[in-house]
Every structure is written in structure tokens, then in C-alpha cells.
N, C-alpha and C positions, 0 to 999 in steps of 0.2 A: 653674566647678562651680557650682552654684545653692546660694545659703544654707539649702537645705532641708536638703544633706547634711553642709554643712560641721561640722555636731555628731558626726559620725559617723567615729572615727578610723579603723574599718578600711576605712569606703569612701575613706576620704583616701587611707589606704596602698597601697588597689589605684588610685586614681587616680595615685599619684606612680607606681607600678611602669609605668603603661601610660603615662604620658609618657617614663616611661625609655625603655621596649620601644622609642617611637616614634621617638625620639632615635637610636637603635643602629640604623644603616644596615645592620651585616650580618645582625642578628636581622630586621629588615624584609624584606630579600631571604631569607632562610630561610622566614620565613613566607610570603611571595609564592610561595616556589617549594613548599611543602608545600601551599598552594590550589589550584595550578595542577595537583598529584598528585591532589589531592580530587577537582576537578573532571573530569580525565581517569578516573578511575576511577568515578566514576557516570555518565558518559557511555558508558564500555566495558558495564559491568552492564547502562545502559540498551538499549543495543544490542543485548546479547546475550540480552535479554528479548523485545526486541522480536522477534528471530531466531528466538527459540524458538515465541514465538506465531505468526509466520508458520508455521512450519512443520509446527506440531500445526493450525490453520486448513488450510492446504493438504492434509493429510491427513484433515481432517474433511471436505474438500469433494469431494475423491473419493471417499470413502464414503457421500456422497449425503446427510450433514447439511445443514438448512436455514441461507441465511444467518444468518437470526434469532439462532438456535441458536449456531454458528460465535460471532458477535460478542459473546454473551452469556458463552460460555465462555473468550473469548481477551481479551474488552476490544478486538479490533479494530472499526472501522468497517466498514460495509458496502461503501463504496466500496475501503478497504483490502481486504477478502477479496474483492471483484471483482476486482482487478489481480493476484491470487495464478493462478499457472499450473496 
């Protein structure tokens, strides 16, 4: 810990808890599992968002909207829109 923070008791206490946590193998495993869960959840949400955007873009394309309008409203690229059926 830098000397700049050594005069801060709260920071010292937090750093001690952090070191204690890192030495506890069980707590690290729990934290890693939680981080994997959060990453999976974020991936699932992104996939759902992309899927919904593609569905909306597909419908807009069928109704004759321009690629530029579809891209602006869905956030998809013109290449992605071109691949839609």
C-alpha cells in the first residue's frame, strides 16, 4: 500500500479485509462463480437484445423501410440488415 494511503485508517481496514478475502480459497471460488454468473447473464441479455433487434429489423425490411432507417432505429449495421431474411 502506498504511503499516501497509510494515514487513512478506513483504507487500511479495507485493504486488510481485501487481503483476508484473497487468502480465503472458498471465498475466492464463490466470487469467481458469481462473476461467471454475472458474465453469463450479461451475455444472455445481449443475445436477447440482438435477437429482438434482428426481429424488428426483419419486420421493417418486409414493410419496405430503407436500410438506413432500419440501422438508425435498431442499431444494427447495414451488413447485418442485409443478411436478414
